PDB file of N, CA, C and O in Angstrom:
ATOM      1  N   MET A   1     117.694 113.923  74.993  1.00  0.00           N
ATOM      2  CA  MET A   1     117.688 113.009  73.876  1.00  0.00           C
ATOM      3  C   MET A   1     118.867 112.056  74.035  1.00  0.00           C
ATOM      4  O   MET A   1     120.000 112.478  74.265  1.00  0.00           O
ATOM      5  N   LYS A   2     118.585 110.793  73.912  1.00  0.00           N
ATOM      6  CA  LYS A   2     119.619 109.781  74.098  1.00  0.00           C
ATOM      7  C   LYS A   2     120.402 109.576  72.801  1.00  0.00           C
ATOM      8  O   LYS A   2     119.922 109.894  71.713  1.00  0.00           O
ATOM      9  N   ASN A   3     121.616 109.039  72.939  1.00  0.00           N
ATOM     10  CA  ASN A   3     122.469 108.804  71.772  1.00  0.00           C
ATOM     11  C   ASN A   3     121.817 107.862  70.776  1.00  0.00           C
ATOM     12  O   ASN A   3     121.990 108.022  69.568  1.00  0.00           O
ATOM     13  N   VAL A   4     121.075 106.889  71.262  1.00  0.00           N
ATOM     14  CA  VAL A   4     120.385 105.952  70.368  1.00  0.00           C
ATOM     15  C   VAL A   4     119.382 106.712  69.506  1.00  0.00           C
ATOM     16  O   VAL A   4     119.266 106.453  68.308  1.00  0.00           O
ATOM     17  N   GLU A   5     118.666 107.641  70.110  1.00  0.00           N
ATOM     18  CA  GLU A   5     117.687 108.437  69.364  1.00  0.00           C
ATOM     19  C   GLU A   5     118.379 109.344  68.355  1.00  0.00           C
ATOM     20  O   GLU A   5     117.877 109.547  67.250  1.00  0.00           O
ATOM     21  N   ILE A   6     119.524 109.885  68.732  1.00  0.00           N
ATOM     22  CA  ILE A   6     120.273 110.763  67.831  1.00  0.00           C
ATOM     23  C   ILE A   6     120.756 109.981  66.618  1.00  0.00           C
ATOM     24  O   ILE A   6     120.694 110.483  65.496  1.00  0.00           O
ATOM     25  N   ARG A   7     121.234 108.761  66.825  1.00  0.00           N
ATOM     26  CA  ARG A   7     121.735 107.942  65.718  1.00  0.00           C
ATOM     27  C   ARG A   7     120.637 107.560  64.742  1.00  0.00           C
ATOM     28  O   ARG A   7     120.915 107.321  63.567  1.00  0.00           O
ATOM     29  N   GLU A   8     119.398 107.498  65.205  1.00  0.00           N
ATOM     30  CA  GLU A   8     118.282 107.110  64.343  1.00  0.00           C
ATOM     31  C   GLU A   8     117.820 108.241  63.427  1.00  0.00           C
ATOM     32  O   GLU A   8     117.107 107.991  62.456  1.00  0.00           O
ATOM     33  N   LEU A   9     118.212 109.475  63.718  1.00  0.00           N
ATOM     34  CA  LEU A   9     117.794 110.612  62.909  1.00  0.00           C
ATOM     35  C   LEU A   9     118.540 110.632  61.577  1.00  0.00           C
ATOM     36  O   LEU A   9     119.684 110.187  61.480  1.00  0.00           O
ATOM     37  N   THR A  10     117.867 111.156  60.557  1.00  0.00           N
ATOM     38  CA  THR A  10     118.523 111.334  59.267  1.00  0.00           C
ATOM     39  C   THR A  10     119.369 112.604  59.315  1.00  0.00           C
ATOM     40  O   THR A  10     119.262 113.393  60.253  1.00  0.00           O
ATOM     41  N   ALA A  11     120.200 112.793  58.310  1.00  0.00           N
ATOM     42  CA  ALA A  11     121.058 113.978  58.262  1.00  0.00           C
ATOM     43  C   ALA A  11     120.218 115.252  58.199  1.00  0.00           C
ATOM     44  O   ALA A  11     120.554 116.253  58.832  1.00  0.00           O
ATOM     45  N   LYS A  12     119.134 115.214  57.438  1.00  0.00           N
ATOM     46  CA  LYS A  12     118.260 116.381  57.331  1.00  0.00           C
ATOM     47  C   LYS A  12     117.620 116.696  58.679  1.00  0.00           C
ATOM     48  O   LYS A  12     117.548 117.856  59.085  1.00  0.00           O
ATOM     49  N   GLU A  13     117.159 115.658  59.366  1.00  0.00           N
ATOM     50  CA  GLU A  13     116.557 115.857  60.685  1.00  0.00           C
ATOM     51  C   GLU A  13     117.587 116.389  61.682  1.00  0.00           C
ATOM     52  O   GLU A  13     117.264 117.216  62.535  1.00  0.00           O
ATOM     53  N   LEU A  14     118.829 115.908  61.568  1.00  0.00           N
ATOM     54  CA  LEU A  14     119.889 116.407  62.445  1.00  0.00           C
ATOM     55  C   LEU A  14     120.122 117.897  62.222  1.00  0.00           C
ATOM     56  O   LEU A  14     120.217 118.666  63.179  1.00  0.00           O
ATOM     57  N   ASN A  15     120.213 118.302  60.958  1.00  0.00           N
ATOM     58  CA  ASN A  15     120.418 119.723  60.653  1.00  0.00           C
ATOM     59  C   ASN A  15     119.280 120.579  61.179  1.00  0.00           C
ATOM     60  O   ASN A  15     119.510 121.643  61.755  1.00  0.00           O
ATOM     61  N   GLU A  16     118.051 120.117  60.982  1.00  0.00           N
ATOM     62  CA  GLU A  16     116.893 120.866  61.473  1.00  0.00           C
ATOM     63  C   GLU A  16     116.913 120.964  62.991  1.00  0.00           C
ATOM     64  O   GLU A  16     116.635 122.021  63.558  1.00  0.00           O
ATOM     65  N   ARG A  17     117.239 119.870  63.633  1.00  0.00           N
ATOM     66  CA  ARG A  17     117.263 119.845  65.101  1.00  0.00           C
ATOM     67  C   ARG A  17     118.371 120.739  65.648  1.00  0.00           C
ATOM     68  O   ARG A  17     118.184 121.408  66.665  1.00  0.00           O
ATOM     69  N   ILE A  18     119.530 120.755  64.974  1.00  0.00           N
ATOM     70  CA  ILE A  18     120.637 121.614  65.398  1.00  0.00           C
ATOM     71  C   ILE A  18     120.213 123.075  65.327  1.00  0.00           C
ATOM     72  O   ILE A  18     120.441 123.835  66.268  1.00  0.00           O
ATOM     73  N   GLU A  19     119.600 123.469  64.220  1.00  0.00           N
ATOM     74  CA  GLU A  19     119.158 124.857  64.070  1.00  0.00           C
ATOM     75  C   GLU A  19     118.128 125.232  65.133  1.00  0.00           C
ATOM     76  O   GLU A  19     118.193 126.317  65.711  1.00  0.00           O
ATOM     77  N   THR A  20     117.186 124.340  65.387  1.00  0.00           N
ATOM     78  CA  THR A  20     116.158 124.594  66.391  1.00  0.00           C
ATOM     79  C   THR A  20     116.770 124.758  67.777  1.00  0.00           C
ATOM     80  O   THR A  20     116.441 125.695  68.505  1.00  0.00           O
ATOM     81  N   GLU A  21     117.652 123.849  68.129  1.00  0.00           N
ATOM     82  CA  GLU A  21     118.258 123.888  69.463  1.00  0.00           C
ATOM     83  C   GLU A  21     119.185 125.090  69.622  1.00  0.00           C
ATOM     84  O   GLU A  21     119.268 125.664  70.707  1.00  0.00           O
ATOM     85  N   LYS A  22     119.883 125.478  68.553  1.00  0.00           N
ATOM     86  CA  LYS A  22     120.734 126.666  68.628  1.00  0.00           C
ATOM     87  C   LYS A  22     119.901 127.920  68.869  1.00  0.00           C
ATOM     88  O   LYS A  22     120.282 128.780  69.663  1.00  0.00           O
ATOM     89  N   SER A  23     118.763 128.022  68.185  1.00  0.00           N
ATOM     90  CA  SER A  23     117.906 129.190  68.396  1.00  0.00           C
ATOM     91  C   SER A  23     117.317 129.178  69.805  1.00  0.00           C
ATOM     92  O   SER A  23     117.184 130.231  70.430  1.00  0.00           O
ATOM     93  N   ASN A  24     116.961 127.991  70.310  1.00  0.00           N
ATOM     94  CA  ASN A  24     116.482 127.886  71.690  1.00  0.00           C
ATOM     95  C   ASN A  24     117.567 128.309  72.675  1.00  0.00           C
ATOM     96  O   ASN A  24     117.284 128.985  73.664  1.00  0.00           O
ATOM     97  N   LEU A  25     118.798 127.913  72.405  1.00  0.00           N
ATOM     98  CA  LEU A  25     119.911 128.256  73.282  1.00  0.00           C
ATOM     99  C   LEU A  25     120.124 129.767  73.329  1.00  0.00           C
ATOM    100  O   LEU A  25     120.295 130.340  74.405  1.00  0.00           O
ATOM    101  N   VAL A  26     120.114 130.401  72.176  1.00  0.00           N
ATOM    102  CA  VAL A  26     120.297 131.853  72.126  1.00  0.00           C
ATOM    103  C   VAL A  26     119.162 132.554  72.865  1.00  0.00           C
ATOM    104  O   VAL A  26     119.395 133.507  73.610  1.00  0.00           O
ATOM    105  N   ARG A  27     117.945 132.085  72.659  1.00  0.00           N
ATOM    106  CA  ARG A  27     116.789 132.679  73.329  1.00  0.00           C
ATOM    107  C   ARG A  27     116.902 132.531  74.845  1.00  0.00           C
ATOM    108  O   ARG A  27     116.641 133.478  75.588  1.00  0.00           O
ATOM    109  N   MET A  28     117.290 131.346  75.298  1.00  0.00           N
ATOM    110  CA  MET A  28     117.434 131.121  76.741  1.00  0.00           C
ATOM    111  C   MET A  28     118.544 131.985  77.328  1.00  0.00           C
ATOM    112  O   MET A  28     118.392 132.529  78.422  1.00  0.00           O
ATOM    113  N   GLN A  29     119.655 132.117  76.613  1.00  0.00           N
ATOM    114  CA  GLN A  29     120.756 132.935  77.108  1.00  0.00           C
ATOM    115  C   GLN A  29     120.352 134.401  77.203  1.00  0.00           C
ATOM    116  O   GLN A  29     120.707 135.084  78.163  1.00  0.00           O
ATOM    117  N   MET A  30     119.611 134.885  76.212  1.00  0.00           N
ATOM    118  CA  MET A  30     119.140 136.272  76.251  1.00  0.00           C
ATOM    119  C   MET A  30     118.172 136.481  77.413  1.00  0.00           C
ATOM    120  O   MET A  30     118.271 137.468  78.142  1.00  0.00           O
ATOM    121  N   ASN A  31     117.246 135.556  77.578  1.00  0.00           N
ATOM    122  CA  ASN A  31     116.292 135.667  78.680  1.00  0.00           C
ATOM    123  C   ASN A  31     116.995 135.595  80.031  1.00  0.00           C
ATOM    124  O   ASN A  31     116.605 136.291  80.968  1.00  0.00           O
ATOM    125  N   HIS A  32     118.009 134.776  80.138  1.00  0.00           N
ATOM    126  CA  HIS A  32     118.745 134.636  81.391  1.00  0.00           C
ATOM    127  C   HIS A  32     119.549 135.899  81.693  1.00  0.00           C
ATOM    128  O   HIS A  32     119.748 136.243  82.858  1.00  0.00           O
ATOM    129  N   THR A  33     120.009 136.585  80.656  1.00  0.00           N
ATOM    130  CA  THR A  33     120.741 137.832  80.845  1.00  0.00           C
ATOM    131  C   THR A  33     119.822 138.912  81.402  1.00  0.00           C
ATOM    132  O   THR A  33     120.211 139.674  82.287  1.00  0.00           O
ATOM    133  N   VAL A  34     118.611 138.971  80.881  1.00  0.00           N
ATOM    134  CA  VAL A  34     117.655 139.991  81.304  1.00  0.00           C
ATOM    135  C   VAL A  34     117.136 139.698  82.709  1.00  0.00           C
ATOM    136  O   VAL A  34     117.156 140.566  83.582  1.00  0.00           O
ATOM    137  N   SER A  35     116.677 138.485  82.916  1.00  0.00           N
ATOM    138  CA  SER A  35     116.189 138.083  84.237  1.00  0.00           C
ATOM    139  C   SER A  35     116.513 136.605  84.435  1.00  0.00           C
ATOM    140  O   SER A  35     116.455 135.829  83.480  1.00  0.00           O
ATOM    141  N   PRO A  36     116.849 136.211  85.641  1.00  0.00           N
ATOM    142  CA  PRO A  36     117.245 134.817  85.877  1.00  0.00           C
ATOM    143  C   PRO A  36     116.154 133.827  85.482  1.00  0.00           C
ATOM    144  O   PRO A  36     114.970 134.051  85.736  1.00  0.00           O
ATOM    145  N   LEU A  37     116.570 132.745  84.865  1.00  0.00           N
ATOM    146  CA  LEU A  37     115.633 131.689  84.490  1.00  0.00           C
ATOM    147  C   LEU A  37     115.275 130.857  85.715  1.00  0.00           C
ATOM    148  O   LEU A  37     116.035 130.796  86.682  1.00  0.00           O
ATOM    149  N   ASP A  38     114.111 130.217  85.662  1.00  0.00           N
ATOM    150  CA  ASP A  38     113.716 129.328  86.748  1.00  0.00           C
ATOM    151  C   ASP A  38     114.628 128.111  86.802  1.00  0.00           C
ATOM    152  O   ASP A  38     114.951 127.613  87.880  1.00  0.00           O
ATOM    153  N   HIS A  39     115.038 127.637  85.635  1.00  0.00           N
ATOM    154  CA  HIS A  39     115.892 126.453  85.545  1.00  0.00           C
ATOM    155  C   HIS A  39     117.092 126.761  84.650  1.00  0.00           C
ATOM    156  O   HIS A  39     117.102 126.369  83.483  1.00  0.00           O
ATOM    157  N   PRO A  40     118.096 127.451  85.174  1.00  0.00           N
ATOM    158  CA  PRO A  40     119.239 127.826  84.336  1.00  0.00           C
ATOM    159  C   PRO A  40     120.062 126.636  83.855  1.00  0.00           C
ATOM    160  O   PRO A  40     120.833 126.771  82.905  1.00  0.00           O
ATOM    161  N   HIS A  41     119.916 125.480  84.487  1.00  0.00           N
ATOM    162  CA  HIS A  41     120.665 124.304  84.039  1.00  0.00           C
ATOM    163  C   HIS A  41     120.200 123.834  82.659  1.00  0.00           C
ATOM    164  O   HIS A  41     120.904 123.067  82.002  1.00  0.00           O
ATOM    165  N   ASN A  42     119.028 124.282  82.215  1.00  0.00           N
ATOM    166  CA  ASN A  42     118.554 123.925  80.874  1.00  0.00           C
ATOM    167  C   ASN A  42     119.466 124.490  79.790  1.00  0.00           C
ATOM    168  O   ASN A  42     119.560 123.926  78.700  1.00  0.00           O
ATOM    169  N   ILE A  43     120.137 125.601  80.085  1.00  0.00           N
ATOM    170  CA  ILE A  43     121.092 126.172  79.132  1.00  0.00           C
ATOM    171  C   ILE A  43     122.215 125.167  78.887  1.00  0.00           C
ATOM    172  O   ILE A  43     122.616 124.938  77.747  1.00  0.00           O
ATOM    173  N   ARG A  44     122.710 124.579  79.954  1.00  0.00           N
ATOM    174  CA  ARG A  44     123.791 123.592  79.837  1.00  0.00           C
ATOM    175  C   ARG A  44     123.331 122.360  79.069  1.00  0.00           C
ATOM    176  O   ARG A  44     124.060 121.844  78.222  1.00  0.00           O
ATOM    177  N   PHE A  45     122.113 121.887  79.366  1.00  0.00           N
ATOM    178  CA  PHE A  45     121.593 120.709  78.683  1.00  0.00           C
ATOM    179  C   PHE A  45     121.408 120.970  77.190  1.00  0.00           C
ATOM    180  O   PHE A  45     121.685 120.100  76.365  1.00  0.00           O
ATOM    181  N   THR A  46     120.941 122.161  76.848  1.00  0.00           N
ATOM    182  CA  THR A  46     120.735 122.503  75.445  1.00  0.00           C
ATOM    183  C   THR A  46     122.068 122.615  74.717  1.00  0.00           C
ATOM    184  O   THR A  46     122.209 122.142  73.589  1.00  0.00           O
ATOM    185  N   ARG A  47     123.043 123.242  75.367  1.00  0.00           N
ATOM    186  CA  ARG A  47     124.373 123.362  74.762  1.00  0.00           C
ATOM    187  C   ARG A  47     124.975 121.976  74.533  1.00  0.00           C
ATOM    188  O   ARG A  47     125.605 121.730  73.505  1.00  0.00           O
ATOM    189  N   ARG A  48     124.784 121.095  75.472  1.00  0.00           N
ATOM    190  CA  ARG A  48     125.284 119.718  75.350  1.00  0.00           C
ATOM    191  C   ARG A  48     124.584 118.978  74.208  1.00  0.00           C
ATOM    192  O   ARG A  48     125.225 118.240  73.460  1.00  0.00           O
ATOM    193  N   LEU A  49     123.280 119.174  74.074  1.00  0.00           N
ATOM    194  CA  LEU A  49     122.530 118.521  73.005  1.00  0.00           C
ATOM    195  C   LEU A  49     123.005 118.996  71.635  1.00  0.00           C
ATOM    196  O   LEU A  49     123.154 118.194  70.713  1.00  0.00           O
ATOM    197  N   VAL A  50     123.243 120.297  71.502  1.00  0.00           N
ATOM    198  CA  VAL A  50     123.755 120.835  70.235  1.00  0.00           C
ATOM    199  C   VAL A  50     125.100 120.189  69.906  1.00  0.00           C
ATOM    200  O   VAL A  50     125.354 119.828  68.757  1.00  0.00           O
ATOM    201  N   ALA A  51     125.951 120.046  70.906  1.00  0.00           N
ATOM    202  CA  ALA A  51     127.259 119.419  70.686  1.00  0.00           C
ATOM    203  C   ALA A  51     127.105 117.957  70.270  1.00  0.00           C
ATOM    204  O   ALA A  51     127.815 117.492  69.379  1.00  0.00           O
ATOM    205  N   GLN A  52     126.199 117.239  70.897  1.00  0.00           N
ATOM    206  CA  GLN A  52     125.987 115.834  70.547  1.00  0.00           C
ATOM    207  C   GLN A  52     125.461 115.695  69.122  1.00  0.00           C
ATOM    208  O   GLN A  52     125.911 114.831  68.370  1.00  0.00           O
ATOM    209  N   LEU A  53     124.515 116.541  68.757  1.00  0.00           N
ATOM    210  CA  LEU A  53     123.952 116.490  67.409  1.00  0.00           C
ATOM    211  C   LEU A  53     125.009 116.828  66.365  1.00  0.00           C
ATOM    212  O   LEU A  53     125.104 116.167  65.331  1.00  0.00           O
ATOM    213  N   THR A  54     125.798 117.858  66.639  1.00  0.00           N
ATOM    214  CA  THR A  54     126.845 118.274  65.714  1.00  0.00           C
ATOM    215  C   THR A  54     127.907 117.186  65.570  1.00  0.00           C
ATOM    216  O   THR A  54     128.409 116.944  64.472  1.00  0.00           O
ATOM    217  N   THR A  55     128.242 116.540  66.667  1.00  0.00           N
ATOM    218  CA  THR A  55     129.227 115.461  66.636  1.00  0.00           C
ATOM    219  C   THR A  55     128.737 114.301  65.782  1.00  0.00           C
ATOM    220  O   THR A  55     129.497 113.747  64.988  1.00  0.00           O
ATOM    221  N   GLU A  56     127.485 113.935  65.939  1.00  0.00           N
ATOM    222  CA  GLU A  56     126.926 112.831  65.149  1.00  0.00           C
ATOM    223  C   GLU A  56     126.921 113.181  63.662  1.00  0.00           C
ATOM    224  O   GLU A  56     127.249 112.342  62.823  1.00  0.00           O
ATOM    225  N   LEU A  57     126.552 114.414  63.337  1.00  0.00           N
ATOM    226  CA  LEU A  57     126.539 114.841  61.940  1.00  0.00           C
ATOM    227  C   LEU A  57     127.951 114.808  61.353  1.00  0.00           C
ATOM    228  O   LEU A  57     128.147 114.349  60.228  1.00  0.00           O
ATOM    229  N   ARG A  58     128.920 115.286  62.105  1.00  0.00           N
ATOM    230  CA  ARG A  58     130.311 115.294  61.643  1.00  0.00           C
ATOM    231  C   ARG A  58     130.836 113.870  61.485  1.00  0.00           C
ATOM    232  O   ARG A  58     131.564 113.578  60.536  1.00  0.00           O
ATOM    233  N   LYS A  59     130.476 112.991  62.400  1.00  0.00           N
ATOM    234  CA  LYS A  59     130.904 111.595  62.320  1.00  0.00           C
ATOM    235  C   LYS A  59     130.396 110.956  61.035  1.00  0.00           C
ATOM    236  O   LYS A  59     131.122 110.213  60.374  1.00  0.00           O
ATOM    237  N   ARG A  60     129.162 111.245  60.688  1.00  0.00           N
ATOM    238  CA  ARG A  60     128.588 110.702  59.451  1.00  0.00           C
ATOM    239  C   ARG A  60     129.297 111.249  58.224  1.00  0.00           C
ATOM    240  O   ARG A  60     129.528 110.521  57.259  1.00  0.00           O
ATOM    241  N   GLN A  61     129.647 112.540  58.259  1.00  0.00           N
ATOM    242  CA  GLN A  61     130.359 113.140  57.138  1.00  0.00           C
ATOM    243  C   GLN A  61     131.727 112.493  56.956  1.00  0.00           C
ATOM    244  O   GLN A  61     132.144 112.228  55.829  1.00  0.00           O
ATOM    245  N   LEU A  62     132.420 112.241  58.050  1.00  0.00           N
ATOM    246  CA  LEU A  62     133.740 111.611  57.965  1.00  0.00           C
ATOM    247  C   LEU A  62     133.645 110.191  57.428  1.00  0.00           C
ATOM    248  O   LEU A  62     134.482 109.774  56.627  1.00  0.00           O
ATOM    249  N   ILE A  63     132.642 109.449  57.858  1.00  0.00           N
ATOM    250  CA  ILE A  63     132.442 108.085  57.361  1.00  0.00           C
ATOM    251  C   ILE A  63     132.145 108.112  55.868  1.00  0.00           C
ATOM    252  O   ILE A  63     132.659 107.286  55.114  1.00  0.00           O
ATOM    253  N   GLU A  64     131.318 109.058  55.442  1.00  0.00           N
ATOM    254  CA  GLU A  64     130.973 109.178  54.028  1.00  0.00           C
ATOM    255  C   GLU A  64     132.200 109.539  53.193  1.00  0.00           C
ATOM    256  O   GLU A  64     132.393 108.993  52.107  1.00  0.00           O
ATOM    257  N   ASN A  65     133.023 110.449  53.691  1.00  0.00           N
ATOM    258  CA  ASN A  65     134.241 110.840  52.978  1.00  0.00           C
ATOM    259  C   ASN A  65     135.216 109.679  52.879  1.00  0.00           C
ATOM    260  O   ASN A  65     135.882 109.501  51.859  1.00  0.00           O
ATOM    261  N   LYS A  66     135.297 108.896  53.938  1.00  0.00           N
ATOM    262  CA  LYS A  66     136.206 107.755  53.934  1.00  0.00           C
ATOM    263  C   LYS A  66     135.755 106.704  52.929  1.00  0.00           C
ATOM    264  O   LYS A  66     136.589 106.075  52.277  1.00  0.00           O
ATOM    265  N   LYS A  67     134.453 106.507  52.797  1.00  0.00           N
ATOM    266  CA  LYS A  67     133.926 105.540  51.832  1.00  0.00           C
ATOM    267  C   LYS A  67     134.178 105.989  50.397  1.00  0.00           C
ATOM    268  O   LYS A  67     134.444 105.163  49.524  1.00  0.00           O
ATOM    269  N   SER A  68     134.095 107.285  50.155  1.00  0.00           N
ATOM    270  CA  SER A  68     134.251 107.787  48.794  1.00  0.00           C
ATOM    271  C   SER A  68     135.710 107.773  48.329  1.00  0.00           C
ATOM    272  O   SER A  68     135.976 107.833  47.128  1.00  0.00           O
ATOM    273  N   GLU A  69     136.634 107.696  49.247  1.00  0.00           N
ATOM    274  CA  GLU A  69     138.063 107.689  48.861  1.00  0.00           C
ATOM    275  C   GLU A  69     138.515 106.376  48.377  1.00  0.00           C
ATOM    276  O   GLU A  69     139.683 106.218  48.020  1.00  0.00           O
TER     277      GLU A  69
END
């Protein structure tokens, strides 16, 4: 997912996407522990996506707090 696409999401969509990707990450990590994944680099990509989504959500919260002050 590109940064432009992430910026277009609403806060609710960001929260939903974060939860979905976190559960996918946990599932992939568990599966990789039991038996090696075909594409283990997907774990890294998913972890990165969660970080990007969380960063965008936090950035919006900070902007909102700054406006309210």
